[in-house]
VEXFI-152772 format. One record per residue (C-alpha): x, y, z; residue number from 1; residue in three letters. Coordinates in Angstrom, 1 decimal, m for minus. Each point is the difference from the previous one (the first is absolute). Layout:
<recs>
REC,X,Y,Z,NUM,ALA
...
</recs>
This chain:
<recs>
REC,0.2,0.0,m0.4,1,UNK
REC,2.8,2.3,1.0,2,UNK
REC,1.7,m0.6,m2.9,3,UNK
REC,m3.9,1.0,m1.9,4,UNK
REC,m0.4,2.7,1.9,5,UNK
REC,3.7,1.2,m1.1,6,UNK
REC,m0.3,m0.4,m3.3,7,UNK
REC,m3.9,1.8,m0.1,8,UNK
REC,1.8,3.0,1.8,9,UNK
REC,2.6,0.3,m2.9,10,UNK
REC,m2.3,m0.3,m2.9,11,UNK
REC,m2.7,2.6,1.8,12,UNK
REC,3.7,2.3,0.1,13,UNK
REC,1.1,m0.6,m3.1,14,UNK
REC,m3.5,0.9,m1.7,15,UNK
REC,m0.2,2.9,2.7,16,UNK
REC,3.2,0.7,m1.6,17,UNK
REC,m1.4,0.7,m3.3,18,UNK
REC,m3.2,1.5,0.0,19,UNK
REC,2.3,3.0,2.0,20,UNK
REC,2.3,m0.7,m2.9,21,UNK
REC,m2.9,0.3,m2.5,22,UNK
REC,m1.3,3.1,2.2,23,UNK
REC,2.9,2.4,m0.2,24,UNK
REC,0.8,m1.0,m3.5,25,UNK
REC,m3.4,1.3,m1.2,26,UNK
REC,0.2,3.2,2.1,27,UNK
REC,2.9,1.1,m2.4,28,UNK
REC,m0.2,0.7,m3.7,29,UNK
REC,1.8,m3.1,m2.0,30,UNK
REC,3.4,1.5,m1.4,31,UNK
REC,m0.9,m1.2,m3.7,32,UNK
REC,m3.3,1.6,m0.2,33,UNK
REC,1.9,4.2,0.9,34,UNK
REC,0.9,0.8,m3.6,35,UNK
REC,m0.1,3.8,m1.0,36,UNK
REC,1.1,0.7,m3.6,37,UNK
REC,1.4,3.1,m1.1,38,UNK
REC,0.7,1.9,m3.2,39,UNK
REC,0.2,3.4,m1.6,40,UNK
REC,m1.6,1.6,m2.6,41,UNK
REC,1.8,0.7,m3.8,42,UNK
REC,m1.9,3.2,0.0,43,UNK
REC,1.2,1.3,3.3,44,UNK
REC,3.5,m1.3,m0.8,45,UNK
REC,1.2,m1.4,m3.3,46,UNK
REC,3.5,m0.8,1.4,47,UNK
REC,1.5,m2.0,1.9,48,UNK
REC,0.2,0.6,3.9,49,UNK
REC,2.5,m1.1,3.2,50,UNK
REC,m1.0,0.3,3.4,51,UNK
REC,m1.8,m0.9,2.8,52,UNK
REC,m3.3,m1.5,m0.6,53,UNK
REC,m1.9,0.9,3.2,54,UNK
REC,m4.0,m1.8,1.4,55,UNK
REC,m1.4,1.7,2.0,56,UNK
REC,m3.4,m1.3,2.1,57,UNK
REC,m1.9,2.0,2.2,58,UNK
REC,m3.0,m1.2,2.6,59,UNK
REC,m1.3,3.9,m0.4,60,UNK
REC,m0.6,2.6,m2.2,61,UNK
REC,0.8,2.8,2.1,62,UNK
REC,2.9,0.5,m3.2,63,UNK
REC,1.9,m1.8,m2.5,64,UNK
REC,1.6,m2.9,1.0,65,UNK
REC,3.1,1.8,m1.1,66,UNK
REC,m0.7,2.8,2.2,67,UNK
REC,m0.3,m3.1,2.9,68,UNK
REC,3.6,m1.5,m0.1,69,UNK
REC,2.0,1.1,3.3,70,UNK
REC,2.0,m1.8,3.2,71,UNK
REC,m3.3,0.8,2.5,72,UNK
REC,m2.5,m1.9,1.6,73,UNK
REC,m2.6,1.2,m3.0,74,UNK
REC,2.6,m1.3,m2.9,75,UNK
REC,m1.9,m2.0,m2.5,76,UNK
REC,1.7,m2.8,m2.0,77,UNK
REC,2.4,0.4,m3.0,78,UNK
REC,1.5,m2.5,m2.0,79,UNK
REC,3.3,0.9,m2.6,80,UNK
REC,2.3,m2.0,m3.0,81,UNK
REC,2.5,1.9,m2.0,82,UNK
REC,m0.6,0.4,m3.9,83,UNK
REC,2.6,0.5,m2.4,84,UNK
REC,m1.3,0.8,m3.5,85,UNK
REC,m3.3,m0.6,0.7,86,UNK
REC,m2.0,0.2,m3.4,87,UNK
REC,m3.4,1.5,m0.6,88,UNK
REC,m3.6,m3.1,0.4,89,UNK
REC,3.0,m2.5,1.7,90,UNK
REC,m1.3,m1.0,2.8,91,UNK
REC,1.9,m0.3,4.0,92,UNK
REC,m2.0,m2.0,2.4,93,UNK
REC,0.4,0.1,3.9,94,UNK
REC,m0.3,m3.1,2.0,95,UNK
REC,1.0,m1.6,3.3,96,UNK
REC,3.0,m0.1,m1.4,97,UNK
REC,0.6,4.0,m0.1,98,UNK
REC,0.8,1.7,3.5,99,UNK
REC,m2.2,2.5,1.4,100,UNK
REC,m0.3,2.3,3.2,101,UNK
REC,m1.8,m0.3,2.7,102,UNK
REC,m0.8,m3.8,m1.6,103,UNK
REC,3.5,m1.7,m1.0,104,UNK
REC,m2.5,m1.9,m2.8,105,UNK
REC,m3.7,0.5,m1.5,106,UNK
REC,m0.9,m3.5,1.6,107,UNK
REC,0.3,1.9,3.5,108,UNK
REC,m2.7,2.9,m1.1,109,UNK
REC,m3.3,m0.9,1.9,110,UNK
REC,m3.3,m0.4,m1.9,111,UNK
REC,m1.5,3.1,m0.4,112,UNK
REC,m1.1,3.1,m2.6,113,UNK
REC,3.0,2.3,m1.5,114,UNK
REC,0.9,2.0,m2.1,115,UNK
REC,2.8,m0.7,m2.4,116,UNK
REC,2.3,2.3,m1.6,117,UNK
REC,3.1,m0.3,m2.2,118,UNK
REC,2.8,2.5,m0.4,119,UNK
REC,3.5,0.0,m1.8,120,UNK
REC,2.9,2.0,0.8,121,UNK
REC,2.0,0.6,m2.8,122,UNK
REC,3.5,m0.6,0.2,123,UNK
REC,2.7,1.7,m2.6,124,UNK
REC,3.9,m1.1,m0.6,125,UNK
REC,2.8,2.1,1.1,126,UNK
REC,3.8,m0.4,m0.8,127,UNK
REC,1.7,1.2,2.8,128,UNK
REC,3.4,1.4,0.5,129,UNK
REC,1.0,m3.2,1.3,130,UNK
REC,m0.2,m2.2,m2.6,131,UNK
REC,m3.6,m1.6,0.8,132,UNK
REC,m3.1,0.3,m1.2,133,UNK
REC,m3.1,0.1,2.0,134,UNK
REC,m3.8,0.1,m0.4,135,UNK
REC,m1.7,2.8,2.8,136,UNK
REC,m2.9,1.9,m0.1,137,UNK
REC,0.7,3.5,m1.1,138,UNK
REC,m1.2,2.7,2.4,139,UNK
REC,m3.5,1.8,m2.8,140,UNK
REC,0.0,2.9,3.1,141,UNK
REC,m2.1,m1.2,2.7,142,UNK
REC,3.0,m1.0,1.8,143,UNK
REC,0.2,m3.8,m0.8,144,UNK
REC,m3.5,m0.8,1.2,145,UNK
REC,m0.7,m3.7,m1.7,146,UNK
REC,m3.8,0.6,0.3,147,UNK
REC,m0.6,3.6,m1.5,148,UNK
REC,3.5,m0.1,m2.4,149,UNK
REC,m0.4,1.5,m3.2,150,UNK
REC,0.2,m2.7,m3.0,151,UNK
REC,m1.6,m2.9,2.5,152,UNK
REC,m2.2,m2.2,m2.0,153,UNK
REC,m3.0,m1.2,2.3,154,UNK
REC,m3.7,m1.4,0.3,155,UNK
REC,m3.3,1.6,1.1,156,UNK
REC,m0.9,m2.1,3.2,157,UNK
REC,m3.1,m2.5,m0.2,158,UNK
REC,m1.3,m2.2,2.4,159,UNK
REC,0.4,m4.1,0.6,160,UNK
REC,m0.4,m2.7,2.8,161,UNK
REC,2.4,m1.8,0.8,162,UNK
REC,m1.9,m3.5,2.2,163,UNK
REC,0.8,m3.5,1.3,164,UNK
REC,m0.1,m1.5,m3.6,165,UNK
REC,1.7,2.5,m2.6,166,UNK
REC,m0.2,3.4,m0.9,167,UNK
REC,m2.1,2.2,m2.0,168,UNK
REC,m1.1,3.5,m1.8,169,UNK
REC,m2.9,1.3,1.6,170,UNK
REC,m0.4,2.3,m3.2,171,UNK
REC,m0.9,m2.4,m2.6,172,UNK
REC,0.0,m3.8,2.1,173,UNK
REC,3.3,m1.8,m1.5,174,UNK
REC,2.0,m1.6,1.4,175,UNK
REC,3.1,1.0,m1.6,176,UNK
REC,1.1,3.4,0.9,177,UNK
REC,1.9,2.1,m2.3,178,UNK
REC,1.2,3.6,1.1,179,UNK
REC,0.9,2.4,m3.2,180,UNK
REC,1.9,3.0,0.5,181,UNK
REC,m1.6,2.4,m2.1,182,UNK
REC,0.8,3.4,1.9,183,UNK
REC,3.1,2.0,0.1,184,UNK
REC,1.0,2.5,2.5,185,UNK
REC,0.0,3.4,m1.4,186,UNK
REC,2.8,2.2,0.7,187,UNK
REC,0.9,2.4,2.4,188,UNK
REC,m0.6,3.7,m0.4,189,UNK
REC,2.9,2.5,1.2,190,UNK
REC,m0.2,2.1,2.5,191,UNK
REC,m0.3,3.8,m1.2,192,UNK
REC,2.1,3.2,1.2,193,UNK
REC,m1.6,2.2,2.0,194,UNK
REC,1.2,3.4,1.4,195,UNK
REC,1.9,m2.1,3.2,196,UNK
REC,0.5,m2.9,m1.4,197,UNK
REC,2.6,m0.8,m2.5,198,UNK
REC,0.4,m3.6,m1.7,199,UNK
REC,3.3,m1.4,m1.1,200,UNK
REC,1.1,m2.6,m2.5,201,UNK
REC,4.0,m1.0,m0.1,202,UNK
REC,1.6,m2.9,m2.0,203,UNK
REC,2.6,m1.4,2.2,204,UNK
REC,3.1,m0.5,m2.3,205,UNK
REC,0.9,m2.6,3.2,206,UNK
REC,m2.7,m2.0,m0.2,207,UNK
REC,m1.1,m0.3,m3.6,208,UNK
REC,3.4,m1.5,m0.4,209,UNK
REC,m0.2,m2.3,2.4,210,UNK
REC,m3.8,m1.0,m0.8,211,UNK
REC,0.9,m0.2,m4.2,212,UNK
REC,m3.1,2.6,m0.4,213,UNK
REC,m0.4,3.4,0.6,214,UNK
REC,m1.4,0.6,4.0,215,UNK
REC,m1.6,2.8,1.4,216,UNK
REC,0.2,1.8,3.6,217,UNK
REC,m2.2,2.0,0.9,218,UNK
REC,m1.4,2.3,2.6,219,UNK
REC,m2.4,2.4,1.3,220,UNK
REC,0.7,3.6,1.2,221,UNK
REC,m1.4,1.9,2.6,222,UNK
REC,1.3,3.7,m1.0,223,UNK
REC,0.1,2.5,2.9,224,UNK
REC,m2.3,3.1,0.5,225,UNK
REC,1.7,2.8,m2.1,226,UNK
REC,2.1,m2.0,m2.1,227,UNK
REC,m0.8,2.4,m3.0,228,UNK
REC,0.2,3.2,1.8,229,UNK
REC,3.0,m0.4,1.0,230,UNK
REC,2.7,m1.6,m2.7,231,UNK
REC,3.2,0.6,2.1,232,UNK
REC,m1.0,m2.1,2.4,233,UNK
REC,1.9,m4.0,0.1,234,UNK
REC,m1.8,m2.6,2.4,235,UNK
REC,0.2,m2.5,2.6,236,UNK
REC,m1.4,m3.3,m1.5,237,UNK
REC,m2.0,m2.7,2.2,238,UNK
REC,m0.1,m3.9,m1.7,239,UNK
REC,m3.2,m1.7,1.1,240,UNK
REC,0.9,m3.8,m0.7,241,UNK
REC,m2.8,m2.7,0.2,242,UNK
REC,m2.6,m1.9,m2.4,243,UNK
REC,m0.3,0.9,m3.6,244,UNK
REC,m2.4,3.1,0.2,245,UNK
REC,m1.5,1.0,m2.9,246,UNK
REC,m0.2,3.5,0.6,247,UNK
REC,1.1,2.2,3.0,248,UNK
REC,m2.2,m0.8,3.0,249,UNK
REC,m1.1,2.1,2.9,250,UNK
REC,m0.4,3.2,m1.4,251,UNK
REC,m3.6,1.6,m1.3,252,UNK
REC,m0.6,3.7,m0.7,253,UNK
REC,m3.4,m0.1,0.7,254,UNK
REC,m2.3,m1.5,3.0,255,UNK
REC,m1.4,m3.5,0.0,256,UNK
REC,m2.6,m0.3,m2.7,257,UNK
REC,m3.5,0.8,2.0,258,UNK
REC,m1.5,m3.2,m2.3,259,UNK
REC,2.8,m2.4,0.8,260,UNK
REC,m1.7,m2.8,1.8,261,UNK
REC,2.0,m1.1,3.4,262,UNK
REC,0.9,m3.6,0.3,263,UNK
REC,1.4,m2.0,2.5,264,UNK
REC,3.6,m1.0,0.1,265,UNK
REC,0.4,m3.5,1.6,266,UNK
REC,3.9,0.7,0.6,267,UNK
REC,m0.8,2.7,2.4,268,UNK
REC,m3.6,m0.9,1.5,269,UNK
REC,m1.0,3.3,m1.0,270,UNK
REC,m3.1,1.4,m1.9,271,UNK
REC,0.5,3.0,m2.9,272,UNK
REC,4.1,m0.9,m0.3,273,UNK
REC,m0.1,1.1,m3.6,274,UNK
REC,m1.9,3.5,1.2,275,UNK
REC,3.1,0.2,2.8,276,UNK
REC,2.5,m1.0,m3.1,277,UNK
REC,m1.1,3.5,m1.9,278,UNK
REC,m0.5,1.9,2.6,279,UNK
REC,3.5,m1.0,1.4,280,UNK
REC,1.5,0.6,m3.6,281,UNK
REC,m1.7,3.8,m0.3,282,UNK
REC,1.0,0.9,3.8,283,UNK
REC,3.8,m1.0,m1.5,284,UNK
REC,m0.6,1.9,m3.1,285,UNK
REC,m1.0,3.4,2.5,286,UNK
REC,3.3,m1.0,2.1,287,UNK
REC,1.8,m0.3,m2.9,288,UNK
REC,m1.0,4.3,m0.9,289,UNK
REC,0.4,1.2,3.3,290,UNK
REC,2.6,2.1,0.5,291,UNK
REC,2.2,m1.3,2.7,292,UNK
REC,0.2,m3.4,m1.9,293,UNK
REC,3.9,m0.3,m2.1,294,UNK
REC,m0.1,m0.2,m3.3,295,UNK
REC,1.0,m2.9,m1.3,296,UNK
REC,m0.1,m3.1,m2.6,297,UNK
REC,m1.9,m3.0,0.9,298,UNK
REC,0.4,m2.8,m3.0,299,UNK
REC,m2.1,m3.9,0.2,300,UNK
REC,2.0,m2.4,m1.9,301,UNK
REC,m1.1,m2.5,m2.8,302,UNK
REC,2.6,m3.0,m0.6,303,UNK
REC,m2.3,m2.8,m0.1,304,UNK
REC,2.1,m3.0,m1.6,305,UNK
REC,m0.8,m3.7,m2.1,306,UNK
REC,m0.3,m1.1,4.0,307,UNK
REC,m2.0,2.4,1.8,308,UNK
REC,m1.7,2.8,0.2,309,UNK
REC,3.2,1.8,0.8,310,UNK
REC,3.9,m1.2,0.1,311,UNK
REC,0.9,0.9,3.8,312,UNK
REC,2.5,3.0,m1.5,313,UNK
REC,2.7,m1.9,0.4,314,UNK
REC,2.3,m1.9,m2.4,315,UNK
REC,m0.6,m3.6,m0.4,316,UNK
REC,1.6,m3.1,m2.0,317,UNK
REC,m3.6,m1.0,m1.5,318,UNK
REC,m1.6,3.4,m0.6,319,UNK
REC,3.2,2.2,m0.9,320,UNK
REC,1.0,3.3,1.1,321,UNK
REC,m3.0,1.9,1.6,322,UNK
REC,1.7,1.3,3.0,323,UNK
REC,2.6,2.4,m2.3,324,UNK
REC,m2.4,0.3,m2.8,325,UNK
REC,m2.4,1.9,2.6,326,UNK
REC,2.6,1.9,2.3,327,UNK
REC,2.6,0.8,m2.8,328,UNK
REC,m2.6,m0.1,m3.3,329,UNK
REC,m3.5,1.3,1.3,330,UNK
REC,0.4,2.4,3.5,331,UNK
REC,3.1,2.4,m2.4,332,UNK
REC,m2.6,m0.2,m3.2,333,UNK
REC,m3.1,1.1,2.4,334,UNK
REC,2.5,3.0,2.2,335,UNK
REC,1.2,1.4,m3.6,336,UNK
REC,m3.8,0.1,m0.7,337,UNK
REC,m1.5,1.4,2.9,338,UNK
REC,2.9,1.9,1.2,339,UNK
REC,0.7,m1.9,2.8,340,UNK
REC,3.7,0.5,1.8,341,UNK
REC,0.9,m3.1,m1.2,342,UNK
REC,2.9,m1.0,2.9,343,UNK
REC,0.0,m2.7,2.5,344,UNK
REC,m0.7,2.0,3.1,345,UNK
REC,m3.5,1.4,m1.7,346,UNK
REC,m1.5,m3.5,m0.5,347,UNK
REC,m1.9,m2.1,2.3,348,UNK
REC,m1.9,m3.3,m0.3,349,UNK
REC,m3.2,m1.4,1.8,350,UNK
REC,m2.6,m2.5,m0.5,351,UNK
REC,m1.5,m3.0,1.5,352,UNK
REC,m0.1,m3.6,0.2,353,UNK
REC,1.6,m0.7,m3.3,354,UNK
REC,0.9,3.4,0.0,355,UNK
REC,1.5,0.5,3.4,356,UNK
REC,2.1,m3.4,m1.2,357,UNK
REC,0.8,2.1,m3.4,358,UNK
REC,0.9,3.5,2.1,359,UNK
REC,2.6,m1.9,2.3,360,UNK
REC,1.5,m2.1,m2.4,361,UNK
REC,0.1,3.0,m2.6,362,UNK
REC,1.3,2.4,3.0,363,UNK
REC,2.7,m3.2,0.9,364,UNK
REC,1.3,m1.3,m3.2,365,UNK
REC,0.4,4.1,m1.4,366,UNK
REC,0.7,1.2,3.4,367,UNK
REC,1.6,3.9,m1.6,368,UNK
REC,m2.8,0.2,m2.8,369,UNK
REC,m2.5,0.7,2.5,370,UNK
REC,m0.5,1.9,3.9,371,UNK
REC,m2.7,m1.9,1.9,372,UNK
REC,m2.5,m3.4,m0.3,373,UNK
REC,m2.7,m0.1,1.4,374,UNK
REC,m1.1,m3.5,0.3,375,UNK
REC,m3.5,m1.0,1.2,376,UNK
REC,m1.1,m3.7,0.8,377,UNK
REC,3.0,m1.2,m2.1,378,UNK
REC,m0.1,m3.4,m1.8,379,UNK
REC,2.8,m2.5,1.9,380,UNK
REC,3.1,2.2,0.3,381,UNK
REC,2.2,m2.9,1.7,382,UNK
REC,m1.1,m3.2,m1.1,383,UNK
REC,0.3,m1.7,3.3,384,UNK
REC,m3.3,0.8,0.2,385,UNK
REC,m1.3,m0.5,m3.2,386,UNK
REC,m3.5,0.5,0.8,387,UNK
REC,0.3,m3.1,2.3,388,UNK
REC,2.4,m1.7,m1.5,389,UNK
REC,4.0,m0.4,0.9,390,UNK
REC,1.3,m0.6,m3.6,391,UNK
REC,3.5,m0.8,1.0,392,UNK
REC,m1.3,m2.3,2.8,393,UNK
REC,m3.5,m1.5,m0.7,394,UNK
REC,0.1,m3.2,m2.6,395,UNK
REC,m3.6,1.0,m0.8,396,UNK
REC,m2.1,2.8,m0.3,397,UNK
REC,m3.4,m1.2,0.2,398,UNK
REC,0.5,m1.9,2.9,399,UNK
REC,1.2,0.1,3.4,400,UNK
REC,2.5,m2.6,0.8,401,UNK
REC,m0.8,m2.5,2.1,402,UNK
REC,0.3,m4.0,0.4,403,UNK
REC,m3.8,m0.3,0.9,404,UNK
REC,m2.4,2.2,m1.1,405,UNK
REC,m0.7,2.2,m3.7,406,UNK
REC,m0.8,3.5,1.2,407,UNK
REC,m0.1,2.7,m3.0,408,UNK
REC,2.0,3.0,m0.1,409,UNK
REC,m2.6,3.2,m0.2,410,UNK
REC,0.2,2.2,m2.3,411,UNK
REC,m2.4,3.0,0.6,412,UNK
REC,m1.6,0.9,3.5,413,UNK
REC,m2.8,3.0,1.3,414,UNK
REC,1.5,2.0,3.1,415,UNK
REC,m1.7,m2.7,2.2,416,UNK
REC,1.9,m2.7,m1.7,417,UNK
REC,m3.0,m1.7,m1.8,418,UNK
REC,1.8,m1.7,m3.0,419,UNK
REC,m1.1,0.6,m3.5,420,UNK
REC,2.4,m2.2,m1.9,421,UNK
REC,3.3,m2.1,0.1,422,UNK
REC,3.2,0.4,m1.7,423,UNK
REC,m0.9,m3.6,m1.9,424,UNK
REC,m3.5,1.4,m1.5,425,UNK
REC,1.7,3.2,m0.9,426,UNK
REC,2.5,m2.0,m1.9,427,UNK
REC,m2.1,m2.5,m1.5,428,UNK
REC,m2.4,3.3,m1.4,429,UNK
REC,3.3,1.3,m1.8,430,UNK
REC,1.1,m3.6,m1.5,431,UNK
REC,m3.1,0.1,m1.3,432,UNK
REC,m0.7,3.4,m2.0,433,UNK
REC,3.8,m1.1,m1.3,434,UNK
REC,3.0,m1.6,0.3,435,UNK
REC,3.5,1.3,0.0,436,UNK
REC,m0.9,3.0,2.4,437,UNK
REC,m2.5,1.1,m2.7,438,UNK
REC,m2.8,0.3,2.4,439,UNK
REC,0.1,3.4,0.3,440,UNK
REC,m0.3,0.3,4.0,441,UNK
REC,1.9,0.2,2.9,442,UNK
REC,2.0,m3.1,0.5,443,UNK
REC,0.5,0.0,m3.4,444,UNK
REC,2.1,3.6,m0.6,445,UNK
REC,1.9,m0.6,3.0,446,UNK
REC,1.3,m3.1,m1.9,447,UNK
REC,0.4,2.4,m3.0,448,UNK
REC,2.0,2.9,1.5,449,UNK
REC,2.1,m1.7,2.5,450,UNK
REC,0.9,m3.7,m1.4,451,UNK
REC,3.0,m0.7,m2.7,452,UNK
REC,m1.4,m0.7,m3.5,453,UNK
REC,0.1,m3.7,m0.7,454,UNK
REC,1.2,m1.9,m3.2,455,UNK
REC,m3.9,0.7,m1.7,456,UNK
REC,0.3,4.0,0.7,457,UNK
REC,m2.5,m0.4,2.7,458,UNK
REC,1.0,0.8,3.6,459,UNK
REC,1.3,m2.8,2.0,460,UNK
REC,m2.8,m0.7,2.8,461,UNK
REC,0.6,0.1,3.9,462,UNK
REC,m2.3,m2.9,0.9,463,UNK
REC,m1.6,m3.1,m2.3,464,UNK
REC,m3.1,1.9,m0.4,465,UNK
REC,m2.0,m3.4,0.6,466,UNK
REC,1.5,m0.9,3.1,467,UNK
REC,1.6,2.9,1.9,468,UNK
REC,4.0,m1.1,0.3,469,UNK
REC,2.3,2.4,m0.2,470,UNK
REC,2.6,0.2,m2.1,471,UNK
REC,2.9,1.6,2.3,472,UNK
REC,2.2,0.3,m2.8,473,UNK
REC,m2.0,3.0,m1.5,474,UNK
REC,m0.8,0.6,3.4,475,UNK
REC,3.5,1.3,0.8,476,UNK
REC,m0.5,1.9,m3.7,477,UNK
REC,m2.8,2.0,1.1,478,UNK
REC,2.3,0.5,3.6,479,UNK
REC,2.6,1.7,m2.2,480,UNK
REC,m2.0,2.2,m2.2,481,UNK
REC,m3.5,0.9,1.5,482,UNK
REC,0.2,m0.4,3.6,483,UNK
REC,0.2,3.7,1.4,484,UNK
REC,0.7,m0.8,3.4,485,UNK
REC,2.8,m2.7,m0.8,486,UNK
REC,1.7,2.8,m2.7,487,UNK
REC,0.0,2.9,2.7,488,UNK
REC,1.4,m1.9,2.7,489,UNK
REC,2.2,m1.5,m3.1,490,UNK
REC,0.9,3.3,m1.3,491,UNK
REC,m0.5,2.5,2.8,492,UNK
REC,3.3,1.0,m0.1,493,UNK
REC,m0.3,1.8,m3.7,494,UNK
REC,m3.6,0.4,0.4,495,UNK
REC,m0.1,1.9,3.7,496,UNK
REC,0.5,3.6,m0.8,497,UNK
REC,m1.7,m0.3,m3.4,498,UNK
REC,m3.1,m1.0,1.9,499,UNK
REC,0.5,1.8,3.2,500,UNK
REC,m3.8,1.6,0.7,501,UNK
REC,m1.3,m1.5,m3.0,502,UNK
REC,m2.1,m3.0,1.4,503,UNK
REC,m3.4,m0.2,1.4,504,UNK
REC,m2.2,m2.8,0.1,505,UNK
REC,m3.6,m0.3,1.4,506,UNK
REC,m2.4,m3.2,0.7,507,UNK
REC,m2.5,m0.8,1.5,508,UNK
REC,0.7,m3.4,2.5,509,UNK
REC,m3.5,m1.8,m1.8,510,UNK
REC,1.3,0.1,m3.1,511,UNK
REC,m2.6,m1.6,m2.3,512,UNK
REC,3.5,m2.1,m1.9,513,UNK
REC,2.0,0.0,3.4,514,UNK
REC,2.4,2.6,m1.3,515,UNK
REC,0.7,1.4,3.3,516,UNK
REC,2.1,m2.8,1.2,517,UNK
REC,2.8,1.2,m3.0,518,UNK
REC,m0.2,3.2,1.5,519,UNK
REC,0.6,m1.1,3.6,520,UNK
REC,3.4,m1.4,m1.4,521,UNK
REC,0.9,2.6,m1.8,522,UNK
REC,m0.4,2.3,2.7,523,UNK
REC,1.8,m1.7,2.4,524,UNK
REC,3.1,0.4,m2.3,525,UNK
REC,m0.7,3.6,m1.1,526,UNK
REC,m0.5,0.6,4.2,527,UNK
REC,3.4,m1.8,0.4,528,UNK
REC,2.3,1.9,m2.9,529,UNK
REC,2.6,2.0,1.0,530,UNK
REC,2.8,2.2,m2.1,531,UNK
REC,m2.5,1.4,m0.5,532,UNK
REC,m3.5,m0.7,1.6,533,UNK
REC,m2.8,0.0,m3.1,534,UNK
REC,m1.4,3.0,2.0,535,UNK
REC,m3.7,m0.9,m2.2,536,UNK
REC,m2.9,m1.4,2.0,537,UNK
REC,m2.2,m3.5,m0.2,538,UNK
REC,m3.7,0.6,1.4,539,UNK
REC,m3.0,m2.7,0.9,540,UNK
REC,m3.0,0.1,0.1,541,UNK
REC,m2.2,m1.1,2.3,542,UNK
REC,m2.6,m2.3,m1.6,543,UNK
REC,0.5,0.9,m3.2,544,UNK
REC,m0.1,m2.0,m2.5,545,UNK
REC,1.4,0.7,m3.3,546,UNK
REC,1.0,2.4,m1.4,547,UNK
REC,0.8,2.2,2.5,548,UNK
REC,1.5,3.2,m0.8,549,UNK
REC,1.7,1.3,3.4,550,UNK
REC,m3.1,2.0,1.0,551,UNK
REC,m0.5,m0.1,3.7,552,UNK
REC,m3.6,1.8,0.2,553,UNK
REC,m2.0,m1.2,m3.2,554,UNK
REC,m1.5,m3.2,m1.0,555,UNK
REC,1.4,m2.0,m2.9,556,UNK
REC,m2.7,0.4,m2.2,557,UNK
REC,0.5,3.9,0.2,558,UNK
REC,3.6,m0.1,0.3,559,UNK
REC,0.9,m2.1,m3.0,560,UNK
REC,m1.8,3.4,m2.3,561,UNK
REC,2.6,2.2,1.3,562,UNK
REC,3.5,m1.3,m1.4,563,UNK
REC,0.8,3.4,m1.7,564,UNK
REC,m0.2,2.0,2.8,565,UNK
REC,0.7,m1.5,3.2,566,UNK
REC,4.0,m0.7,m0.5,567,UNK
REC,0.5,3.9,m1.3,568,UNK
REC,0.8,1.2,3.6,569,UNK
REC,2.3,m2.5,0.2,570,UNK
REC,1.5,0.5,m3.4,571,UNK
REC,0.5,3.8,0.6,572,UNK
REC,1.9,m0.9,3.0,573,UNK
REC,2.6,m2.3,m1.7,574,UNK
REC,0.3,2.7,m2.3,575,UNK
REC,0.8,2.7,1.5,576,UNK
REC,2.4,m2.1,2.7,577,UNK
REC,1.0,m2.1,m3.2,578,UNK
REC,0.3,3.3,m3.0,579,UNK
REC,4.0,0.4,m1.1,580,UNK
REC,1.2,3.3,0.2,581,UNK
REC,m1.1,2.1,m3.0,582,UNK
REC,m2.8,m2.0,m0.7,583,UNK
REC,m3.3,1.4,m1.4,584,UNK
REC,m2.3,m0.4,3.0,585,UNK
REC,m1.7,3.5,m0.7,586,UNK
REC,m1.4,0.5,m3.9,587,UNK
REC,m2.8,m3.1,0.8,588,UNK
REC,m0.6,1.9,3.4,589,UNK
REC,m2.7,2.7,m1.7,590,UNK
REC,m3.5,0.5,1.6,591,UNK
</recs>
């Protein structure tokens, strides 16, 4: 009886396991049934195309799927593949083998109704001065944004249904999903000059030689009050670094539009933030015209690359000599055109986040060419705190070191420490958007800027994009060339006198991207300097998120709109202390 009972028990357990297994399998979509075919029409492009073909799905209609892809909690679905020489009407098939985000495979997509859309991010061929040939997306005036770059092909969204048994087109009932790219993103009109703001476009000889084609740098220049009336005046220059500016920001000659519909800002939890922005821009215009406001030029630079919306303003192996082009070609050209003083003591750098890193890096790389930097919430300035990764000691960027526990490294938090994304997730999204550092996103541009150039002409990976395993040989290259704290410490005996009084850093102690960690390490070094002491400042905002810029009285939502005026008193003090004997400190001081 005992043997029979045991046999019956095993049979029952087997049947129960089989039923459970069958039940689990029936809840997911069979991998073989998920196939979505994509092509483009000859009418939209008779020419063959290279690029990154992207398939997107969204479970809501709040916006087109292409505008709902991000690294946050509300991101929708995306899958990507390279295409080379894709012809009109040629079909490319997305199936369960194509890598995606946040679901790695189409077979993992939960049943439900979705908007589906496809887009081809077009690549062009570059024959570099290094002898390499690479395929990359050329910026087309939008600031390297794949979902709205002019010339990219895309489809209009339509609805599909994913079920436990397959997939269905809800428009025509077909079980075969075909997405046709029959739209092209139009060109962007360039901004027109006004009385106050002038737009500059300059062909860079240095960059054109590197890229093997004409490459242009741009800038928006804000003129001072009385520019025409005082032809004898020559002006100091404030250079604002940051992401690609479509026009000069934060300057408006009229009050907020009376019919402007107030919009809510989720980032700052503020109603009517668009109205606040326009009011702040108008307030700056009024301040700009006050008798006691110093007369100077403010410059916002356009320097997008085929890798990102800006170059990080330094020379690099894969992007070329952007640092030299900006400092030795663009800035002098603007100073000549608009009567800048044209000497290092009269130039100042400022910016936040990417612009914060650039302001500090340019000051360090060109110490005599500028007289001070104001770096707010800078990108990692010590790679021992590359956000939450120590690239020199950690073995893996995605997971904490542990023998028995697998814990992912966070990449984004709010001021209470709540996590919205992890390092692995953000990097996997980038891998979907483009391989070989071609996603146009944050981690890839750091590689494109800091890494050596590989044998294939593309940047060498700091870590394996799928696994997160770090290449410490690449990390050493980063250290010697772009780790700003290491460079300052290594070369302080040469740089100290040239940088004394020029370094100012500001960061919230709850920066969303953990950028304050690297600032702490930089502060430790700077405060320990001697012969000479650095004579600058490092300040923190209590519980302040990204991007706190040093204002102790106003919240981020307001202070971030006052970059163009908040450092002016410190710049005037610096000029008074450091302008060389005989320098022009009077012609631009008219009222």
